[in-house]
C-alpha positions in Angstrom: 127.6 -28.7 33.8 126.8 -25.6 36.1 125.7 -23.6 33.4 123.0 -26.3 33.3 121.9 -26.4 36.6 121.5 -22.0 36.6 119.1 -22.6 33.6 117.5 -25.4 35.6 116.9 -23.4 38.4 116.1 -20.5 36.8 113.2 -22.0 34.8 112.0 -23.8 38.2 111.8 -20.0 39.7 110.0 -19.2 37.0 108.0 -21.6 36.9 107.0 -21.1 40.8 106.4 -17.2 40.0 103.3 -18.7 37.4 102.0 -20.6 39.4 100.1 -18.8 42.0 98.4 -16.8 38.8 97.4 -20.0 37.1 95.8 -21.2 39.9 94.1 -17.6 40.7 92.6 -17.3 37.1 91.3 -21.4 37.2 89.5 -20.6 40.1 87.7 -18.2 38.8 87.1 -20.1 35.6 85.4 -22.6 37.9 83.7 -20.3 40.0 81.8 -18.3 36.5 81.1 -21.7 35.2 79.8 -22.6 38.1 77.2 -19.8 38.3 76.4 -20.0 34.4 75.6 -23.9 35.5 73.1 -22.5 38.8 71.8 -19.7 36.7 70.7 -22.7 33.6 69.3 -24.6 36.7 67.5 -22.0 37.9 65.8 -20.9 34.7 65.6 -24.7 34.3 63.3 -24.5 37.3 61.6 -21.8 36.6 60.4 -23.0 33.2 59.3 -26.3 34.7 57.1 -24.3 37.1 55.8 -22.4 34.8 55.1 -25.3 33.0 53.4 -27.1 35.9 51.1 -24.3 36.5 50.2 -24.0 32.6 49.0 -28.2 32.7 47.7 -27.4 36.3 44.7 -24.8 34.5 44.8 -26.9 31.7 43.7 -29.6 33.5 40.3 -30.6 33.4 38.9 -33.1 35.7 38.0 -36.7 34.4 34.3 -37.0 33.8 32.1 -39.6 35.2 29.6 -41.6 33.1 27.3 -41.0 35.8 28.1 -37.0 35.8 27.9 -37.4 32.2 23.9 -38.9 33.1 23.3 -36.3 35.1 24.4 -33.5 32.7 22.3 -34.7 30.2 19.6 -35.6 32.0 19.2 -31.9 33.7 19.7 -30.8 29.9 16.7 -32.9 28.6 14.7 -31.8 31.8 15.4 -28.3 31.4 14.8 -28.6 27.2 11.4 -29.9 28.7 10.8 -27.3 30.6 11.6 -24.9 27.7 9.6 -27.1 25.3 7.0 -27.2 27.4 6.8 -23.2 28.5 6.5 -22.8 24.8 3.6 -25.1 24.5 1.8 -22.9 27.4 2.5 -20.1 25.6 1.3 -20.7 22.6 -2.0 -22.8 23.7 -2.7 -19.3 25.3 -2.6 -17.6 22.4 -4.0 -19.8 20.5 -7.2 -20.0 23.0 -7.5 -15.8 23.3 -7.4 -15.9 20.0 -9.9 -18.4 19.6 -12.0 -16.9 22.2 -11.7 -13.7 20.1 -13.0 -15.9 17.6 -15.9 -16.9 19.2 -17.0 -14.0 20.6 -16.8 -12.1 17.6 -18.9 -15.1 16.3 -21.5 -14.5 19.0 -21.8 -11.3 18.6 -22.3 -11.6 14.3 -24.8 -14.1 15.6 -26.3 -11.5 18.0 -26.5 -9.3 15.4 -28.3 -11.4 13.0 -30.8 -12.8 15.5 -31.5 -8.9 16.5 -32.1 -8.2 13.0 -34.1 -11.1 12.0 -36.4 -10.5 14.9 -36.5 -7.1 13.8 -37.4 -7.9 10.7 -39.5 -10.5 11.6 -41.6 -8.0 14.2 -41.7 -5.8 10.9 -43.0 -8.4 9.2 -45.9 -9.2 11.9 -46.5 -5.4 12.0 -47.4 -5.5 8.0 -49.4 -8.6 8.5 -51.4 -7.2 11.0 -51.3 -3.5 9.5 -52.4 -5.3 5.7 -55.2 -7.8 6.0 -55.7 -7.4 2.1 -54.3 -9.1 -1.2 -52.6 -7.5 -4.1 -56.0 -8.1 -6.1 -58.1 -6.4 -3.9 -55.8 -3.3 -2.8 -55.5 -3.2 -7.2 -58.8 -4.0 -7.7 -60.2 -1.1 -5.0 -57.9 1.8 -6.0 -59.4 1.3 -9.7 -62.9 1.9 -8.4 -62.1 4.5 -5.7 -60.4 6.6 -8.4 -63.2 5.6 -10.7 -66.2 6.4 -8.2 -64.4 10.0 -6.8 -61.2 10.2 -8.7 -61.2 14.3 -9.1 -62.9 14.2 -4.9 -61.1 15.4 -2.0 -58.4 12.2 -0.1 -62.1 12.5 2.2 -64.4 11.9 -0.7 -62.2 8.9 -1.6 -61.8 7.5 1.6 -65.9 7.5 2.0 -66.5 5.8 -1.3 -63.8 3.1 -0.1 -65.6 2.5 3.1 -68.9 2.1 1.8 -67.4 -0.4 -0.4 -65.9 -2.5 2.4 -69.3 -1.7 4.8 -70.9 -3.8 1.9 -68.5 -7.1 1.9 -69.0 -6.6 5.9 -72.5 -6.7 5.6 -74.7 -10.3 5.2 -77.0 -7.9 2.0 -74.2 -7.8 -0.3 -71.7 -10.2 -1.4 -68.5 -10.4 0.9 -66.0 -10.3 -0.9 -64.0 -6.7 -3.1 -64.4 -8.6 -6.0 -68.4 -9.8 -5.3 -69.0 -6.1 -4.2 -67.4 -3.9 -6.8 -68.7 -6.8 -9.9 -72.4 -7.2 -8.3 -75.0 -6.3 -11.1 -76.4 -3.1 -11.8 -74.2 -1.3 -8.8 -71.2 0.5 -10.4 -71.4 2.3 -13.5 -67.8 1.4 -14.0 -68.0 -1.4 -14.4 -70.4 -1.3 -17.5 -69.3 1.2 -19.1 -66.0 0.0 -19.0 -63.9 3.4 -17.2 -62.7 1.0 -14.8 -61.1 -1.8 -17.5 -59.0 1.6 -18.5 -58.1 2.2 -14.8 -57.2 -1.5 -14.2 -55.1 -1.6 -16.7 -53.2 1.8 -16.4 -52.5 -0.3 -13.1 -51.0 -3.1 -14.2 -48.7 -1.0 -17.2 -47.6 0.7 -14.0 -49.0 4.0 -15.0 -51.3 4.8 -12.1 -48.8 7.5 -10.9 -50.9 10.6 -10.6 -51.3 12.3 -7.7 -55.3 11.7 -8.5 -54.4 8.1 -8.5 -51.3 7.8 -5.6 -53.9 9.5 -3.6 -57.0 6.2 -4.3 -53.8 3.9 -3.9 -54.0 5.1 -0.1 -57.1 5.5 0.4 -57.6 2.1 -0.7 -54.7 0.4 1.7 -56.3 2.7 4.6 -59.8 1.5 3.8 -58.9 -2.5 4.0 -56.4 -1.6 6.7 -59.9 -1.0 9.0 -60.2 2.3 9.1 -64.5 3.2 9.3 -64.1 6.8 10.3 -63.4 10.4 8.6 -62.6 13.4 10.4 -65.2 16.3 9.3 -64.8 19.6 10.9 -62.5 18.4 13.9 -64.7 15.4 14.7 -64.2 11.9 13.6 -67.0 10.7 11.8 -68.4 7.2 12.6 -68.6 5.5 8.9 -69.3 1.5 9.6 -72.8 2.3 8.7 -73.1 3.8 5.3 -73.9 1.6 2.5 -74.9 4.2 -0.9 -73.5 6.8 -1.5 -74.3 8.4 -5.6 -74.1 12.1 -7.1 -78.4 12.6 -6.5 -79.4 9.8 -3.6 -82.8 10.3 -2.0 -82.2 10.3 1.7 -79.1 11.4 2.4 -77.4 11.9 5.4 -74.3 13.3 4.7 -72.4 14.7 1.8 -68.8 15.2 1.2 -67.8 16.8 -2.5 -70.6 15.7 -5.3 -71.5 12.7 -3.6 -74.0 12.1 -1.0 -74.5 8.9 2.0 -76.7 7.0 3.3 
């Protein structure tokens, strides 16, 4: 009985000695668990706060229908302004091109008008200078050649002036053809040399130096020339109506021809 009590007392003593250690361990364990919980709660709080910041940053203010309408109107106005500016630029470019084209056409038209005016002026000048037909030029050139082909240029012009003086005179026919073909006046008409000269003229063979001079003399006479330069002085030939190799009463001799 005593032994049992002794054993029981010893067991109680051992338990009493061990109790402080158990209590300290429990306290430490509780402390550690509490710190872990607090750390976990802190991490949760930090994570929550970060999520709120991110959510706040990503949250877009709600767009009302009025704001959307204003934005659309502003975009439309900007588009219209851009289109208007583009149209203005295109219009300016087109206007510039049109002006350049118009200017070029005007310049071209002015040049054409100027050329036409010059041509018309030249034609009038030529018409004024050329008061004869091709038929008269042909016939007068041929008869001058037949009568004075071997004479000097002055002698050719003198024969031509005499023929034209007759055309102007009331005592003879009033045309070159009438004067040349008047009966018994010019021997080349009777002997056929005039016809041969005309044939050469028509075939384009009237090209020798003497023949060219006869054409030039005929042109000058048909254009109104009535004077010849002799010994440095102008001699008026407007009154001479006759020429020949042997002419009675002649007042002037040029080459082999006598004139009165």
